[in-house]
C-alpha positions as CSV (number, residue, x, y, z in Angstrom):
1,X,62.9,-26.2,43.3
2,X,66.4,-25.8,44.9
3,X,69.2,-24.0,43.1
4,X,72.7,-22.8,44.0
5,X,72.8,-19.0,43.5
6,X,76.1,-17.2,42.7
7,X,76.4,-13.5,42.2
8,X,79.7,-12.1,40.9
9,X,81.2,-8.7,40.2
10,X,84.5,-8.1,38.4
11,X,85.2,-11.8,38.5
12,X,84.9,-12.0,42.3
13,X,82.1,-13.9,44.0
14,X,80.0,-11.6,46.1
15,X,77.6,-14.2,47.4
16,X,76.9,-17.8,47.0
17,X,74.0,-19.5,48.7
18,X,71.3,-22.2,48.2
19,X,67.8,-20.9,47.5
20,X,64.6,-23.0,47.7
21,X,61.2,-21.8,46.4
22,X,58.4,-22.6,44.0
23,X,59.6,-19.7,41.9
24,X,62.5,-17.3,42.3
25,X,61.7,-13.6,42.1
26,X,64.4,-11.3,40.6
27,X,64.7,-7.7,41.5
28,X,65.9,-4.9,43.8
29,X,63.1,-5.6,46.4
30,X,64.6,-7.1,49.5
31,X,62.0,-9.8,49.5
32,X,63.1,-11.2,46.2
33,X,64.9,-14.5,46.3
34,X,67.4,-13.3,43.8
35,X,68.2,-9.9,45.3
36,X,70.1,-7.5,43.0
37,X,70.9,-4.2,44.9
38,X,71.4,-2.0,41.9
39,X,69.3,1.1,41.1
40,X,69.2,0.1,37.5
41,X,67.2,-3.0,38.4
42,X,63.4,-2.7,39.0
43,X,61.9,-3.7,42.3
44,X,60.1,-6.6,40.6
45,X,62.2,-7.3,37.5
46,X,60.9,-10.8,36.8
47,X,61.0,-14.3,38.1
48,X,62.5,-17.7,37.3
49,X,60.0,-20.6,37.1
50,X,60.3,-24.2,36.4
51,X,57.4,-25.6,34.4
52,X,57.4,-29.2,33.1
53,X,59.5,-28.3,30.0
54,X,62.4,-26.7,31.9
55,X,63.6,-23.5,33.5
56,X,62.0,-20.2,32.3
57,X,62.7,-16.5,33.0
58,X,59.6,-14.4,32.8
59,X,60.2,-10.6,32.6
60,X,58.3,-8.3,34.9
61,X,56.9,-4.8,34.3
62,X,60.3,-3.3,33.6
63,X,60.9,-5.9,30.8
64,X,64.1,-7.7,30.1
65,X,66.3,-8.4,27.0
66,X,68.2,-11.4,25.9
67,X,71.8,-11.4,24.8
68,X,70.8,-10.2,21.3
69,X,69.1,-7.2,22.8
70,X,65.7,-8.1,21.5
71,X,62.7,-7.4,23.9
72,X,61.2,-10.5,25.4
73,X,58.4,-11.5,27.7
74,X,59.8,-14.8,28.6
75,X,63.0,-16.7,27.9
76,X,63.8,-20.4,28.2
77,X,67.0,-20.9,30.2
78,X,69.6,-23.3,29.0
79,X,73.3,-23.7,29.7
80,X,75.4,-21.5,27.5
81,X,72.5,-19.1,26.6
82,X,72.8,-16.1,29.1
83,X,70.0,-13.5,29.6
84,X,70.7,-9.9,30.4
85,X,68.8,-8.5,33.4
86,X,69.7,-4.8,33.6
87,X,73.5,-4.6,34.2
88,X,73.6,-8.3,35.2
89,X,74.0,-11.3,33.0
90,X,72.3,-14.5,34.2
91,X,73.3,-17.9,33.1
92,X,71.9,-21.4,34.0
93,X,74.5,-23.9,35.0
94,X,74.4,-27.7,35.6
95,X,73.5,-28.7,39.2
96,X,76.6,-29.0,41.4
97,X,75.2,-32.1,43.2
98,X,72.2,-34.3,43.4
99,X,70.8,-32.0,46.1
100,X,70.2,-29.2,43.6
101,X,68.0,-28.9,40.6
102,X,70.4,-26.4,38.9
103,X,72.8,-23.6,39.5
104,X,72.3,-19.9,38.5
105,X,75.1,-17.5,38.1
106,X,74.7,-13.7,37.7
107,X,77.7,-11.5,36.6
108,X,77.7,-7.7,37.0
109,X,78.9,-6.9,33.5
110,X,78.2,-3.1,33.6
111,X,79.3,-1.7,36.9
112,X,77.6,1.5,38.1
113,X,80.8,3.5,37.8
114,X,80.9,3.0,34.1
115,X,77.5,4.7,33.7
116,X,78.9,7.9,35.2
117,X,80.7,8.7,31.9
118,X,77.4,9.4,30.3
119,X,76.8,12.4,32.6
120,X,80.3,13.8,31.7
121,X,79.7,13.4,28.0
122,X,76.1,14.8,28.1
123,X,77.3,18.0,29.9
124,X,79.4,18.8,26.8
125,X,76.3,18.7,24.5
126,X,74.3,21.9,24.3
127,X,71.7,23.5,22.0
128,X,74.3,25.9,20.8
129,X,76.6,23.1,19.8
130,X,73.8,21.8,17.6
131,X,73.1,25.2,16.1
132,X,69.6,25.6,17.8
133,X,68.1,28.2,19.9
134,X,65.7,27.5,22.8
135,X,62.7,28.8,20.9
136,X,63.7,26.9,17.8
137,X,64.2,23.7,19.7
138,X,60.8,24.2,21.5
139,X,59.0,24.6,18.1
140,X,60.8,21.6,16.7
141,X,59.9,19.3,19.5
142,X,56.3,20.6,19.4
143,X,56.0,19.8,15.8
144,X,57.5,16.3,16.3
145,X,55.0,15.7,19.2
146,X,52.0,16.9,17.1
147,X,53.1,14.8,14.2
148,X,53.8,11.6,16.0
149,X,51.1,11.7,18.7
150,X,48.3,13.7,17.1
151,X,48.4,13.9,13.3
152,X,49.5,10.3,12.7
153,X,47.0,8.6,15.1
154,X,44.2,10.9,13.8
155,X,44.6,9.4,10.4
156,X,42.7,6.3,11.6
157,X,39.5,8.2,12.3
158,X,39.8,11.4,10.2
159,X,39.8,11.8,6.4
160,X,43.5,12.5,6.1
161,X,45.8,11.4,3.3
162,X,47.5,8.7,5.3
163,X,44.3,7.2,6.6
164,X,44.7,3.8,4.9
165,X,48.3,3.4,6.2
166,X,47.3,4.5,9.7
167,X,44.5,1.8,9.8
168,X,47.1,-0.9,9.1
169,X,49.4,0.2,12.0
170,X,48.4,0.6,15.6
171,X,51.6,2.5,16.3
172,X,49.8,5.8,17.1
173,X,47.1,4.2,19.2
174,X,49.6,3.1,21.8
175,X,50.4,6.7,22.6
176,X,46.7,7.6,23.1
177,X,46.0,4.5,25.3
178,X,45.9,5.7,28.9
179,X,46.4,2.3,30.4
180,X,45.8,-1.5,30.0
181,X,42.2,-2.8,29.6
182,X,40.7,-5.2,32.2
183,X,41.2,-8.9,31.5
184,X,37.7,-9.5,30.0
185,X,38.2,-6.7,27.5
186,X,41.7,-7.5,26.4
187,X,40.5,-9.5,23.3
188,X,39.3,-6.2,21.8
189,X,42.3,-4.1,23.1
190,X,43.6,-3.4,19.6
191,X,40.1,-2.4,18.2
192,X,39.4,1.0,19.7
193,X,36.3,1.3,17.6
194,X,34.6,-1.5,19.5
195,X,33.9,0.9,22.3
196,X,34.8,4.4,20.9
197,X,32.3,4.5,18.0
198,X,32.8,8.2,17.2
199,X,36.2,9.8,17.4
200,X,36.8,12.4,20.2
201,X,33.4,11.6,21.8
202,X,32.9,9.7,25.1
203,X,31.7,6.1,25.1
204,X,27.9,5.9,25.1
205,X,25.8,3.6,27.3
206,X,24.4,1.9,24.3
207,X,27.8,0.8,23.2
208,X,28.4,-0.9,26.6
209,X,25.0,-2.6,26.3
210,X,26.0,-4.2,23.0
211,X,27.8,-6.8,25.1
212,X,26.2,-6.3,28.5
213,X,22.6,-6.5,27.3
214,X,21.5,-8.5,30.4
215,X,22.8,-6.0,32.9
216,X,20.3,-4.6,35.3
217,X,19.6,-1.3,37.2
218,X,20.3,-0.9,40.9
219,X,16.7,0.0,41.8
220,X,13.2,-0.8,40.5
221,X,11.5,1.9,38.5
222,X,8.9,2.5,41.2
223,X,11.7,3.5,43.6
224,X,12.4,6.6,41.4
225,X,16.1,6.1,41.2
226,X,16.6,9.3,39.2
227,X,17.2,11.2,42.4
228,X,20.3,9.1,43.1
229,X,21.6,8.4,39.6
230,X,20.5,11.4,37.6
231,X,22.9,12.0,34.8
232,X,24.9,8.9,35.6
233,X,26.4,6.8,32.8
234,X,28.0,3.4,32.7
235,X,31.4,5.2,32.6
236,X,30.5,7.3,35.7
237,X,31.3,4.2,37.8
238,X,33.2,1.9,35.4
239,X,36.5,3.5,34.3
240,X,38.4,1.5,31.8
241,X,42.1,1.7,31.1
242,X,42.8,1.7,34.8
243,X,44.2,-1.8,35.3
244,X,43.5,-5.4,34.6
245,X,41.5,-6.3,37.7
246,X,38.1,-4.6,37.2
247,X,36.6,-1.4,35.8
248,X,35.2,-0.2,39.2
249,X,36.7,0.9,42.5
250,X,36.5,-1.8,45.2
251,X,37.0,0.5,48.2
252,X,34.1,1.7,50.4
253,X,34.4,5.3,49.2
254,X,32.7,4.2,46.0
255,X,29.5,3.3,47.8
256,X,29.7,5.5,50.9
257,X,29.7,8.7,48.7
258,X,25.9,8.1,48.5
259,X,25.0,5.7,51.3
260,X,26.5,7.9,54.0
261,X,23.4,10.2,53.7
262,X,20.9,8.7,51.3
263,X,18.0,11.0,52.1
264,X,20.0,14.1,51.2
265,X,20.1,12.7,47.7
266,X,16.7,11.0,47.5
267,X,14.0,11.8,50.2
268,X,12.1,8.6,49.4
269,X,15.0,6.2,50.0
270,X,14.0,3.2,52.2
271,X,17.5,1.9,53.1
272,X,19.2,3.1,56.2
273,X,22.5,5.0,56.0
274,X,25.8,3.1,56.2
275,X,29.4,4.0,55.9
276,X,31.5,1.2,57.4
277,X,30.6,-2.4,58.4
278,X,32.4,-2.3,61.7
279,X,31.3,1.2,62.9
280,X,28.2,2.3,61.0
281,X,26.0,-0.3,59.5
282,X,22.3,-1.0,60.3
283,X,21.1,-4.4,61.4
284,X,20.4,-7.0,58.8
285,X,17.0,-7.3,57.1
286,X,15.5,-10.7,56.5
287,X,13.1,-11.7,53.7
288,X,10.3,-13.8,55.3
289,X,7.6,-15.3,53.0
290,X,4.0,-15.1,54.1
291,X,0.5,-15.2,52.8
292,X,0.7,-11.7,51.5
293,X,4.1,-12.2,49.9
294,X,7.6,-11.7,51.1
295,X,8.0,-9.1,53.8
296,X,11.3,-7.5,55.0
297,X,12.0,-7.5,58.7
298,X,14.9,-5.8,60.3
299,X,16.6,-7.7,63.0
300,X,16.8,-6.0,66.4
301,X,13.7,-3.9,65.6
302,X,11.0,-6.4,64.9
303,X,11.1,-10.0,66.3
304,X,11.4,-12.1,63.1
305,X,9.0,-15.0,63.0
306,X,8.9,-17.5,60.1
307,X,5.3,-18.5,59.2
308,X,6.4,-21.7,57.4
309,X,3.2,-23.7,58.4
310,X,5.5,-26.5,59.6
311,X,5.9,-28.0,63.1
312,X,9.5,-28.7,63.6
313,X,11.3,-28.4,67.0
314,X,15.1,-28.3,66.5
315,X,15.7,-29.2,70.1
316,X,14.0,-32.6,69.7
317,X,16.0,-33.5,66.6
318,X,19.3,-32.3,68.0
319,X,18.9,-33.8,71.5
320,X,22.3,-34.8,72.9
321,X,21.0,-38.4,73.6
322,X,19.8,-38.7,70.0
323,X,16.5,-39.8,68.5
324,X,15.0,-43.2,67.8
325,X,15.0,-44.3,64.2
326,X,12.9,-47.3,63.2
327,X,15.7,-48.4,60.8
328,X,18.9,-47.5,62.6
329,X,17.9,-47.5,66.3
330,X,18.9,-44.5,68.4
331,X,21.0,-42.1,66.4
332,X,22.4,-38.7,67.0
333,X,21.5,-36.2,64.3
334,X,23.7,-33.3,63.0
335,X,22.9,-30.2,61.0
336,X,24.5,-31.7,57.9
337,X,22.1,-34.7,58.0
338,X,19.4,-32.5,56.6
339,X,21.1,-29.3,55.4
340,X,23.3,-30.4,52.5
341,X,25.3,-27.9,50.4
342,X,24.4,-27.3,46.7
343,X,26.8,-27.8,43.9
344,X,28.4,-24.4,44.3
345,X,28.7,-24.9,48.1
346,X,27.3,-21.4,48.6
347,X,23.8,-22.3,49.8
348,X,21.9,-25.5,50.6
349,X,19.6,-27.8,48.8
350,X,15.9,-27.8,49.9
351,X,15.0,-30.3,52.7
352,X,13.1,-33.1,51.2
353,X,10.6,-35.4,52.8
354,X,11.8,-38.5,50.9
355,X,15.5,-37.9,51.5
356,X,15.6,-36.5,55.0
357,X,12.4,-37.2,56.9
358,X,10.6,-40.4,55.7
359,X,13.0,-42.8,57.3
360,X,11.7,-41.9,60.7
361,X,8.3,-40.4,59.7
362,X,6.9,-43.2,57.6
363,X,3.6,-42.6,55.9
364,X,2.2,-46.1,56.6
365,X,-1.6,-46.3,57.1
366,X,-2.1,-50.0,57.9
367,X,1.3,-51.3,59.2
368,X,-0.2,-54.5,60.6
369,X,-1.2,-55.6,57.1
370,X,1.2,-53.9,54.6
371,X,4.3,-51.7,54.5
372,X,2.7,-49.6,51.8
373,X,2.8,-45.8,52.3
374,X,0.7,-43.0,51.0
375,X,2.4,-40.5,48.6
376,X,3.6,-37.3,50.2
377,X,2.0,-34.4,48.5
378,X,-1.7,-33.9,47.6
379,X,-4.3,-34.9,50.1
380,X,-6.5,-36.3,47.3
381,X,-3.7,-38.6,46.1
382,X,-3.2,-40.0,49.6
383,X,-7.0,-40.6,50.1
384,X,-7.2,-42.4,46.7
385,X,-4.5,-44.8,47.7
386,X,-6.2,-45.6,51.0
387,X,-9.6,-46.1,49.4
388,X,-8.1,-48.3,46.7
389,X,-6.3,-50.4,49.3
390,X,-9.3,-51.1,51.5
391,X,-11.7,-51.7,48.5
392,X,-9.3,-54.3,47.2
393,X,-9.0,-55.8,50.7
394,X,-12.8,-55.9,51.0
395,X,-13.1,-57.8,47.7
396,X,-10.0,-60.1,47.7
397,X,-8.4,-60.0,51.2
398,X,-7.4,-63.2,52.9
399,X,-8.9,-63.9,56.3
400,X,-5.9,-62.8,58.3
401,X,-5.4,-59.4,56.6
402,X,-9.2,-58.9,56.5
403,X,-9.5,-59.4,60.3
404,X,-6.5,-57.2,61.1
405,X,-7.7,-54.4,58.8
406,X,-11.5,-54.3,59.6
407,X,-11.4,-55.8,63.1
408,X,-14.0,-58.5,62.4
409,X,-13.6,-62.1,61.1
410,X,-14.1,-62.6,57.4
411,X,-12.4,-62.6,54.0
412,X,-12.7,-60.8,50.7
413,X,-16.1,-61.0,49.0
414,X,-14.7,-62.5,45.8
415,X,-13.1,-65.3,47.8
416,X,-16.4,-66.6,49.0
417,X,-18.2,-69.4,47.4
418,X,-20.7,-68.4,44.7
419,X,-21.3,-65.2,42.8
420,X,-21.8,-62.1,45.0
421,X,-25.1,-60.3,44.6
422,X,-25.1,-56.5,43.9
423,X,-26.2,-55.8,47.4
424,X,-23.3,-57.8,48.9
425,X,-20.8,-56.0,46.6
426,X,-22.3,-52.6,47.7
427,X,-22.1,-53.6,51.3
428,X,-18.5,-54.7,51.0
429,X,-17.5,-51.4,49.3
430,X,-19.3,-49.4,52.0
431,X,-17.3,-51.2,54.6
432,X,-14.1,-50.3,52.7
433,X,-15.3,-46.6,52.4
434,X,-16.0,-46.3,56.1
435,X,-12.6,-47.8,57.0
436,X,-10.8,-45.6,54.5
437,X,-12.5,-42.5,55.8
438,X,-11.7,-43.4,59.4
439,X,-8.0,-44.1,58.5
440,X,-7.7,-41.0,56.4
441,X,-9.1,-38.8,59.2
442,X,-6.7,-40.4,61.7
443,X,-3.7,-39.9,59.5
444,X,-4.4,-36.3,58.7
445,X,-5.7,-35.1,62.0
446,X,-4.0,-37.3,64.7
447,X,-0.9,-39.3,64.0
448,X,0.9,-38.7,60.7
449,X,0.3,-35.4,58.7
450,X,-0.6,-33.5,61.8
451,X,2.8,-34.2,63.3
452,X,4.5,-31.7,60.9
453,X,1.8,-29.9,59.0
454,X,-1.0,-27.4,59.8
455,X,-4.1,-29.4,58.8
456,X,-7.7,-28.0,58.7
457,X,-11.0,-29.1,57.4
458,X,-12.1,-27.0,54.5
459,X,-15.4,-25.1,55.1
460,X,-18.5,-26.2,53.2
461,X,-18.1,-30.0,53.7
462,X,-20.2,-32.1,56.0
463,X,-18.6,-34.5,58.6
464,X,-19.8,-37.4,56.4
465,X,-17.6,-36.3,53.5
466,X,-14.8,-34.2,55.1
467,X,-12.3,-32.4,52.9
468,X,-8.9,-31.6,54.5
469,X,-6.6,-28.7,53.6
470,X,-2.8,-28.8,54.4
471,X,-1.3,-25.3,54.7
472,X,1.3,-24.7,52.0
473,X,4.9,-24.9,53.2
474,X,6.7,-21.6,53.0
475,X,10.2,-22.4,54.4
476,X,12.6,-19.7,53.5
477,X,15.7,-20.7,51.5
478,X,17.1,-17.2,50.9
479,X,16.9,-15.1,54.0
480,X,19.0,-12.2,52.5
481,X,18.6,-12.7,48.7
482,X,20.5,-9.5,47.9
483,X,23.5,-10.3,50.0
484,X,26.6,-12.2,48.8
485,X,27.4,-15.0,51.1
486,X,29.2,-18.3,50.5
487,X,29.2,-21.1,53.0
488,X,32.2,-22.5,51.0
489,X,34.2,-19.6,52.4
490,X,33.5,-20.6,56.0
491,X,34.4,-24.3,56.3
492,X,36.2,-23.8,59.6
493,X,33.1,-22.3,61.3
494,X,30.7,-24.8,63.0
495,X,27.0,-24.4,62.2
496,X,26.0,-23.7,65.8
497,X,28.5,-20.7,66.0
498,X,26.2,-18.7,63.7
499,X,22.8,-20.6,63.9
500,X,21.7,-21.2,67.5
501,X,19.0,-23.8,67.1
502,X,19.9,-26.4,69.7
503,X,17.3,-25.0,72.1
504,X,14.7,-23.9,69.6
505,X,11.3,-25.5,70.3
506,X,9.4,-23.8,67.4
507,X,9.7,-23.8,63.7
508,X,8.8,-20.1,63.8
509,X,12.1,-19.3,65.4
510,X,14.6,-17.6,63.1
511,X,18.2,-18.6,63.7
512,X,19.9,-16.3,61.3
513,X,23.1,-14.7,62.6
514,X,22.9,-11.0,63.7
515,X,25.4,-8.3,62.6
516,X,27.1,-8.7,66.0
517,X,27.9,-12.3,65.2
518,X,29.4,-11.4,61.8
519,X,31.4,-8.6,63.4
520,X,33.1,-11.2,65.6
521,X,35.3,-12.1,62.6
522,X,34.7,-9.3,60.0
523,X,35.9,-5.7,60.5
524,X,35.4,-2.7,58.3
525,X,37.2,-1.3,55.3
526,X,40.2,-0.4,57.4
527,X,42.5,-3.3,58.5
528,X,42.2,-4.2,62.2
529,X,44.0,-6.9,64.3
530,X,42.1,-10.1,64.5
531,X,39.4,-9.1,61.9
532,X,38.9,-9.7,58.2
533,X,39.0,-6.5,56.3
534,X,35.5,-6.3,54.7
535,X,34.4,-3.6,52.3
536,X,30.9,-3.1,50.9
537,X,31.4,-5.1,47.7
538,X,32.4,-8.2,49.8
539,X,28.7,-8.7,50.6
540,X,26.8,-6.4,48.3
541,X,26.3,-6.2,44.5
542,X,25.0,-3.3,42.5
543,X,23.2,-4.4,39.3
544,X,20.0,-6.3,39.7
545,X,18.8,-8.3,36.6
546,X,15.2,-8.1,37.8
547,X,15.2,-4.5,36.6
548,X,16.6,-4.4,33.1
549,X,18.5,-1.2,32.0
550,X,16.4,-0.8,28.9
551,X,13.6,-3.4,28.3
552,X,13.4,-2.4,24.6
553,X,17.1,-2.6,23.9
554,X,18.3,-5.1,21.3
555,X,22.0,-5.5,20.3
556,X,22.7,-4.5,16.8
557,X,24.8,-7.5,16.0
558,X,26.3,-10.4,18.0
559,X,29.6,-9.6,16.3
560,X,29.6,-6.0,17.3
561,X,32.3,-6.4,20.0
562,X,34.8,-7.9,17.6
563,X,34.7,-4.9,15.4
564,X,33.9,-7.0,12.3
565,X,30.5,-5.3,12.0
566,X,30.4,-1.6,12.5
567,X,26.6,-1.1,12.3
568,X,24.2,-3.9,11.4
569,X,21.0,-1.9,11.9
């Protein structure tokens, strides 16, 4: 919006200028669009916005009052309805021309000099003039403070005569409240008993778990976390009434207090010490699935090798000249052709044979006769399809397809004149079985399955009735499952800048970025030129839902947090 701003004092125009912004900040701060250089105005007094329904003034932390002196949070601006902002009076005026959306005029109605009379008058007022001594005034104020801020609020939780009246009013609670609740807890901000079950006692962990029943511990029980967290409570780390953002600190000091020297607190700790991502952080650890389960490998110490049981050379698929597709001819592949982001755009969907591979790697077994393909999955399902096809061809195949498939002239047995004898039917089916066994062996061990998979013959089977085994695919989808990383936050970075796979000739190569690569953009907890300030909580969480806080815990009531049910046990 664009407005013409006029500031006047004593009927004289002090400044008059056009201002353009999505919203106009009002205050003593020099960065405010409506700058009011008066010590009685807060740094960020408020702002003028323009929603669809018209101009609005929203008061800041210092508050504001309208012309009737009633406290407000926001006021709709309209011509002829001024709003007081400290010693100024703001009024919305019609736009002076079509180039402006409106005009705003501020008049200094209470000059700073007029306020100096208060100091003169107050100097004439003494305790003696009121008939009080210093000791008497001190006792009087002490009794007033105890009555208003202790006795009156205590009536809500103690058996005092004014208990019922105190429960109706939240006047006293506001003086005991040390600060605002975080946003998620603000619906119960007026119900102190939702968390503070017993007066003058600290909040218990069980009370927190009434709502956060699914929260987890940081370490598994077998890691013996007592050495690190002995005596710790929820409130040891989560301090409420400290602001609306969160209940925990988000600076590195919160984590470094323990992680700077873990073994001094717990001799059995397996993690390495860390204090700052830019200066003191160990190399990343990768989770690699294998036959014995997932193993953790630290980069830079052990050479990470992925035992995926796949044969996939990235350099062939990412060749600059492209690859030949039976459908589209020669085409140049890119990373996004196979690695497609999930709905949250944080990770990627699994690579699928049907979606990403089968266009080039068709599973046809007799392309001269049919375009039919075997199903991708179990070996037994593929062999059944092959046997069924050749059995049907041996019984009902036309001369052309019969000759192409079996390599000899003929046609299906049931197409011949006369009723076939049992021996002829058995002979035709044996021909189909020999052909199916030959084609199945060729597909599995030579030209189709063997191209990508590790195929072996299972022991205990004779060559006449071979049984094949395809090694299970163990392609990793979460290399660092405990880390927080979103690809959505890195849209400007090309895949190859972090994942160097253009020259990789083996599927066993691990192309995860090292800590050195990440440090190219990310710094530590202290701001540094050309680096993104990165604290511990940017990449790491704390609670792990795999390790529940109390497996036997059950909430007393789903309505517990609202305060409608005090104890449903």
